C-alpha positions in Angstrom: 5.3 -26.5 13.1 4.9 -23.8 10.2 2.0 -23.1 8.0 4.2 -22.1 5.1 4.8 -25.0 2.9 6.4 -24.6 -0.5 4.9 -26.9 -3.1 1.5 -26.5 -0.8 0.6 -23.5 0.9 3.0 -21.3 -1.0 5.4 -21.6 -4.4 8.5 -20.7 -2.6 10.3 -19.3 0.3 12.9 -16.5 0.4 14.5 -14.5 2.5 14.4 -10.7 2.7 16.9 -8.5 4.7 14.3 -6.0 5.0 10.3 -6.0 5.4 7.9 -3.4 5.4 3.9 -2.5 6.1 2.8 0.4 4.4 -0.4 1.4 5.4 -2.5 3.1 3.0 -2.1 4.5 -0.2 0.2 7.9 0.7 2.8 5.9 2.1 2.4 3.2 -1.0 2.5 6.2 -3.9 5.6 8.1 -1.9 7.6 5.0 -1.4 6.9 3.8 -4.8 8.4 7.1 -6.5 11.8 7.3 -4.2 11.9 3.8 -5.3 11.7 4.3 -8.7 13.9 7.6 -8.9 16.8 5.1 -7.7 15.7 2.4 -10.6 19.0 1.4 -12.7 18.0 -1.3 -14.5 14.4 -2.2 -14.4 10.8 -1.2 -13.7 8.1 -3.8 -13.4 4.8 -3.5 -13.1 1.5 -5.7 -13.0 -2.3 -5.0 -12.3 -5.4 -5.6 -12.0 -5.8 -1.7 -13.7 -3.8 1.1 -14.4 -3.9 4.5 -15.2 -1.3 6.9 -16.1 -3.2 9.8 -14.7 -2.7 8.8 -11.3 -1.2 11.3 -9.6 1.2 10.2 -6.8 1.5 13.6 -4.6 -2.1 14.9 -5.2 -2.5 18.3 -3.9 -6.2 19.5 -4.4 -5.8 20.3 -7.6 -6.0 18.4 -10.3 -5.0 20.1 -14.2 -3.7 18.8 -17.3 -0.4 17.1 -17.4 0.4 17.2 -13.6 4.2 16.1 -14.1 3.6 13.8 -10.8 1.0 11.6 -12.8 2.5 8.1 -13.2 2.3 8.2 -16.7 4.8 11.2 -16.6 7.0 9.6 -14.3 7.4 6.9 -16.4 7.8 8.1 -19.4 10.5 10.4 -18.3 12.4 7.6 -16.6 12.4 5.8 -19.6 13.7 8.5 -21.5 15.7 10.1 -20.0 18.0 6.4 -18.8 18.3 4.3 -22.1 19.5 1.7 -20.0 16.0 1.4 -17.8 13.4 -1.8 -18.8 9.9 0.2 -18.2 7.4 -2.8 -18.6 3.8 -3.4 -17.4 1.6 -6.0 -17.6 -2.1 -4.8 -16.9 -5.5 -7.4 -17.4 -7.1 -6.3 -20.0 -10.4 -5.4 -18.8 -14.1 -6.7 -20.0 -16.1 -4.1 -21.4 -18.2 -3.2 -18.8 -15.3 -2.9 -15.8 -13.3 -0.7 -18.4 -16.5 1.7 -19.2 -16.7 2.2 -15.7 -13.1 3.2 -15.5 -13.3 6.1 -19.3 -11.7 3.2 -20.7 -8.6 2.5 -18.7 -6.5 0.9 -19.0 -6.9 0.4 -23.2 -6.5 4.5 -23.5 -3.2 3.9 -21.4 -1.5 1.8 -25.0 -2.0 5.2 -26.5 -0.2 7.4 -23.7 2.8 5.3 -24.1 2.7 4.3 -27.9 6.0 5.3 -29.8 7.6 5.4 -26.4 10.6 3.0 -24.5 7.4 1.8 -22.0 6.6 -1.6 -23.0 2.8 -1.6 -22.1 0.6 -4.9 -22.7 -2.5 -5.9 -22.0 -3.0 -9.2 -20.3 -6.1 -11.7 -21.2 -4.7 -14.8 -20.9 -7.3 -15.9 -18.3 -10.8 -17.6 -18.7 -13.9 -16.1 -20.1 -15.0 -14.0 -16.9 -12.1 -14.1 -14.7 -9.2 -11.5 -14.3 -5.9 -11.5 -13.5 -6.1 -9.6 -9.9 -2.2 -9.4 -8.8 -0.9 -6.0 -7.8 3.2 -6.0 -7.8 5.6 -3.5 -8.4 9.5 -4.4 -8.9 12.4 -2.0 -9.0 16.1 -3.7 -10.1 14.9 -7.5 -8.9 15.9 -5.5 -5.6 13.1 -4.4 -4.0 8.9 -5.1 -4.5 5.9 -4.3 -3.3 2.7 -6.6 -3.1 -0.4 -6.1 -1.9 -4.3 -4.9 -2.5 -3.3 -1.7 -3.9 -3.5 -0.7 -8.0 -1.9 2.5 -9.4 -5.4 4.5 -10.0 -6.8 7.7 -10.0 -9.5 6.6 -7.0 -7.0 4.7 -4.5 -5.1 7.7 -2.8 -6.0 8.0 0.9 -4.4 9.1 4.0 -4.7 7.0 7.6 -7.2 9.8 9.0 -9.4 8.6 6.2 -11.1 12.1 6.4 -14.7 12.9 5.3 -13.2 15.5 3.4 -10.3 15.5 1.7 -9.7 17.4 -1.4 -6.5 15.5 -2.1 -8.6 12.7 -3.2 -9.1 14.3 -6.3 -9.6 12.9 -9.9 -9.4 14.3 -13.3 -13.0 15.0 -13.5 -12.2 17.5 -10.5 -14.6 15.0 -8.2 -12.8 13.5 -5.3 -13.1 9.8 -4.8 -14.4 8.4 -1.1 -11.8 7.5 1.7 -10.1 4.0 0.7 -8.2 2.0 3.1 -5.4 -0.1 1.4 -2.0 -2.6 2.6 1.1 -2.8 0.9 3.8 -4.9 1.8 7.5 -4.1 1.0 10.3 -6.5 0.3 14.0 -6.8 -0.5 16.4 -9.5 -1.3 15.8 -12.8 -2.7 12.2 -12.2 -1.8 12.2 -9.4 -4.7 13.9 -11.7 -7.2 10.7 -14.0 -6.5 8.5 -11.7 -7.5 10.5 -10.7 -10.2 10.9 -13.9 -11.4 6.8 -14.1 -11.2 6.5 -11.3 -13.4 9.0 -12.5 -16.1 7.2 -15.9 -16.5 3.5 -14.2 -16.9 5.2 -11.7 -19.1 6.6 -14.9 -21.3 2.5 -16.3 -21.1 1.3 -13.1 -21.8 3.4 -11.9 -24.8 3.8 -14.3 -27.4 6.5 -16.4 -25.3 8.8 -13.2 -25.1 11.5 -13.6 -22.4 12.9 -11.5 -20.3 16.2 -11.7 -19.0 17.0 -10.6 -15.3 18.6 -7.2 -15.3 22.3 -7.0 -15.3 23.4 -5.7 -11.6 24.0 -2.2 -11.1 24.5 -1.9 -7.6 22.6 0.6 -5.6 19.8 0.5 -3.2 16.2 1.3 -4.0 15.0 0.8 -0.8 12.7 4.3 0.3 15.2 6.6 2.5 12.4 7.4 4.4 10.8 4.2 5.4 12.4 2.2 8.1 12.2 -1.4 7.9 9.4 -3.6 10.3 11.0 -6.7 10.4 14.7 -8.1 9.3 16.4 -10.8 8.0 13.1 -13.3 7.7 12.0 -15.6 5.2 8.8 -14.4 3.3 6.8 -16.8 1.6 4.9 -16.0 -1.8 1.4 -17.9 -2.4 -1.1 -17.7 -5.7 -4.1 -18.6 -7.3 -4.3 -19.6 -10.6 -7.4 -21.0 -12.7 -6.9 -24.4 -14.3 -7.6 -23.3 -18.2 -6.4 -25.0 -21.2 -2.9 -27.1 -20.7 -2.4 -24.8 -17.2 -2.6 -26.7 -14.1 -4.6 -24.5 -11.6 -3.2 -23.1 -8.3 -4.7 -23.1 -5.2 -1.7 -22.4 -2.6 -4.1 -19.2 -1.1 -6.8 -21.0 -0.1 -4.8 -23.7 1.3 -2.5 -21.4 3.4 -5.9 -19.3 4.2 -7.3 -22.9 5.9 -4.3 -23.5 7.5 -3.5 -20.4 9.0 -7.0 -20.4 10.4 -6.6 -24.2 11.7 -3.8 -23.1 13.1 -4.5 -19.5 15.0 -4.8 -20.1 18.6 -5.8 -16.4 20.0 -6.7 -14.0 17.4 -7.6 -14.1 13.5 -7.8 -10.6 12.3 -9.6 -10.1 8.3 -9.4 -7.3 6.4 -10.8 -7.5 3.2 -13.5 -5.9 0.6 -14.9 -9.2 0.0 -16.5 -12.1 2.6 -18.5 -14.7 0.3 -16.5 -18.1 0.4 -18.4 -20.8 2.1 -15.1 -23.1 2.5 -13.9 -20.1 4.7 -17.0 -19.4 6.4 -16.8 -23.0 7.3 -13.0 -22.9 8.8 -13.8 -20.1 10.9 -17.0 -21.5 12.1 -15.1 -24.5 13.4 -13.3 -22.4 15.5 -15.9 -19.9 16.9 -17.4 -23.5 17.8 -14.4 -24.8 20.1 -14.4 -23.3 24.0 -10.8 -22.3 23.6 -10.7 -21.2 20.0 -9.2 -17.6 18.6 -11.3 -14.7 18.5 -12.4 -13.6 14.7 -12.6 -10.0 13.8 -13.4 -9.0 10.0 -13.8 -5.7 9.2 -14.6 -5.5 5.3 -16.5 -2.4 3.5 -19.6 -1.2 4.6 -21.0 -1.1 0.8 -19.5 -2.3 -2.7 -19.0 0.7 -5.0 -20.1 -0.8 -7.3 -23.9 -1.9 -8.4 -22.6 -5.0 -9.7 -20.7 -6.1 -6.3 -23.6 -4.4 -4.7 -26.2 -7.3 -5.9 -23.5 -10.3 -5.6 -20.8 -9.7 -3.3 -22.6 -7.9 -0.7 -25.5 -10.5 -0.5 -23.6 -13.5 -0.7 -21.9 -11.6 2.7 -24.9 -11.6 4.1 -25.2 -15.4 4.3 -21.6 -16.0 5.6 -21.6 -13.2 8.7 -25.2 -14.6 9.5 -23.7 -18.5 9.5 -20.4 -16.8 11.9 -22.9 -15.5 14.6 -24.5 -18.3 14.6 -21.7 -20.5 15.1 -20.6 -17.6 17.7 -21.7 -19.3 20.7 -18.8 -17.9 22.9 -19.0 -14.5 22.1 -15.5 -14.2 20.0 -16.9 -12.8 16.6 -17.5 -9.7 15.5 -17.9 -8.5 11.7 -17.3 -4.2 11.0 -17.6 -1.9 8.4 -15.4 1.4 8.7 -16.9 5.0 8.8 -15.3 8.3 9.0 -16.2 10.7 12.5 -19.1 12.1 10.1 -20.3 8.3 9.4 -19.8 7.8 5.4 -18.5 4.5 4.6 -14.8 3.9 4.1 -14.3 1.4 1.4 -12.0 -1.5 2.8 -9.6 -2.2 -0.1 -6.8 -4.2 1.9 -6.5 -7.9 1.6 -4.7 -8.1 4.9 -4.8 -11.1 7.7 -2.9 -11.5 10.8 -3.1 -14.7 12.9 -1.9 -14.1 16.6 1.6 -12.5 16.4 2.7 -14.8 14.5 1.8 -15.0 10.8 0.8 -11.8 8.5 -0.4 -12.2 5.2 -1.0 -8.9 2.4 -1.9 -9.5 -1.0 -4.3 -9.4 -4.0 -7.1 -12.0 -2.7 -10.0 -11.7 -1.7 -11.9 -14.0 0.8 -14.5 -14.7 -2.2 -15.0 -17.8 -4.8 -13.4 -15.8 -7.2 -10.1 -15.4 -5.4 -9.3 -18.9 -4.5 -9.8 -20.3 -7.9 -11.3 -18.3 -11.2 -8.8 -15.0 -11.1 -4.9 -14.8 -10.8 -3.8 -13.7 -7.5 -0.8 -13.2 -5.5 0.5 -12.3 -1.7 3.5 -12.0 1.0 3.2 -14.1 4.3 5.5 -13.7 6.8 6.1 -16.3 10.0 7.6 -13.8 12.8 9.7 -15.9 15.3 11.1 -14.3 18.1 9.9 -11.6 20.5 11.1 -8.4 18.0 9.3 -9.9 14.9 6.0 -11.3 17.0 6.1 -7.6 18.5 6.0 -6.1 15.3 3.4 -8.2 14.2 1.1 -7.0 17.5 2.1 -4.0 16.5 0.4 -4.0 12.8 -2.4 -5.0 14.1 -3.0 -2.9 16.6 -2.2 0.1 14.3 -4.8 -1.4 11.8 -7.5 -1.3 14.5 -6.8 1.9 15.9 -6.5 3.9 12.7 -10.4 2.7 12.5 -10.7 4.0 15.7 -9.7 7.0 16.0 -7.3 5.8 18.4 -2.9 5.3 18.4 -2.0 1.2 18.6 -0.6 1.9 21.9 -4.2 2.8 23.1 -5.5 -0.6 21.4 -2.7 -2.5 23.2 -3.9 -1.0 26.5 -7.1 -1.5 25.9 -6.3 -5.7 24.7 -4.4 -5.9 28.1 -7.0 -4.7 30.4 -9.6 -6.3 28.8 -9.0 -9.5 28.0 -8.8 -9.5 24.0 -9.4 -7.9 20.9 -13.0 -8.0 20.8 -13.6 -6.3 23.8 -10.9 -4.2 23.1 -12.9 -3.1 20.2 -16.4 -2.9 22.4 -14.3 -0.7 24.5 -12.8 1.6 22.3 -15.8 2.0 19.8 -17.4 4.7 21.6 -18.2 6.9 18.5 -19.0 3.5 16.6 -16.7 4.1 14.1 -16.5 0.5 13.5 -20.0 -0.6 12.7 -21.4 -4.2 12.9 -22.2 -6.0 9.3 -25.8 -6.4 8.6 -26.6 -9.7 7.1 -30.1 -9.4 5.9 -31.0 -9.0 2.1 -33.6 -6.9 0.7 -35.4 -9.2 -1.7 -36.2 -12.7 -3.0 -33.7 -12.0 -6.0 -31.1 -11.4 -3.6 -31.8 -14.6 -1.7 -31.3 -16.2 -5.3 -27.5 -14.3 -6.2 -26.2 -15.4 -2.6 -27.3 -18.9 -2.7 -26.3 -19.4 -6.0 -23.3 -17.0 -5.6 -23.7 -15.1 -8.8 -20.4 -13.5 -10.4 -18.1 -15.0 -7.8 -17.7 -18.9 -9.1 -15.0 -21.1 -7.5 -13.1 -21.8 -10.9 -13.7 -22.4 -14.4 -15.4 -25.6 -14.3 -18.6 -24.3 -12.9 -18.2 -20.4 -13.6 -21.4 -20.8 -16.4 -23.2 -23.8 -14.3 -25.0 -22.6 -11.6 -26.3 -25.8 -10.1 -22.8 -27.4 -9.8 -21.4 -24.6 -8.7 -23.7 -24.4 -5.3 -23.1 -27.8 -5.2 -19.6 -27.9 -5.2 -18.8 -25.0 -2.9 -21.0 -26.6 -0.4 -19.2 -30.2 -0.5 -15.7 -28.3 0.0 -16.9 -26.9 3.0 -18.5 -30.1 4.2 -15.1 -31.6 3.5 -14.0 -29.0 6.5 -16.0 -30.3 9.0 -14.1 -32.6 12.0 -14.8 -36.6 11.1 
């Protein structure tokens, strides 16, 4: 049976003629630029963050008003093509977060003021929550969805070099290496994401209704990107907090649990944060099975902000410890990647692959707030047939290989020779490019933070009630235990 059930584990399922996986932001920004150049009727952007100074083709020098800054690109397109509707709906970030981003995206309002570009900050979430969705739709014909924001500290290549002057920011500093994954789809799947954008816009901008664009023909698919999958259903899953009169949506959580329960051989998880007791217990059950699947987690060695280090990193340690204690058959690994010189690579990707069948790419972390407090969105494909399953396997091998400094083919060979993904990684990881996550915590206060999941509520009901949060999380985790 399929794990993708509209109304339960996903919102809806629509067909795509083409699907492509864009690994790291160089590939994403290049494809995004080409698609925007082909736009005829609309460019719709949803984001957690947005900085108009983001360069799409950085060259190691950041001067004032570079023409490849995304803000200039959007302004130029909107002015040159009066028939082009350009809209951005970005989370109105809280003051501490805005301050850490030089008060962008708030300053972007002034950037676009008086221009044809329609820019709006969306604050329609519970206090303390955020809009975390990252989606771009071109002409209702092509869409991007995944973990990548259009911001100044996102660009990188799959090489994740120790020093890369192209990772330059407006202050002339270079940001840390960063890993992202986006999925690109066309056809009815892209139109479904456009419908989602228009509903978000209606809720955020005083009930304003945006009509679908007239069909102007054309094909915005980037010429240089070959599709990985052809003519298959694409499912859209969401998280929406229960707030005011809005019903809560937990499709992403349900899909994650169903995917874990259904996996036969391999569960591969790339994610920035891993703090959910519910997901942890679901994985622990599978690890306790004699014939259960391997579980490989690739995450960030250390969160980039002090707040996330305090909240997410400490709670992650407890989850990793729980899974290692359940791993009686030696099928679990939790890694963080480093460059060839040993610097930590930020894993911002939110990607999961189950066997050679289910591929999910989106905005949701494996933490509590992504399953019930923030808004999230992801795409999922179920690969049927030898060719499609081969592409899912190739993506997994490519992702693992690029962290280790090997090709996907080398990973495939090692998996075949060593009898699985875990032993293949152990064999290829001679240079220590993937390092084991340390689950220890540094202080009694860190223990308290981890126990109460501070900064990581599961929903509006427990966002300010710590005792209720702990009780609810572990009640949900216990509900997963076999009866």
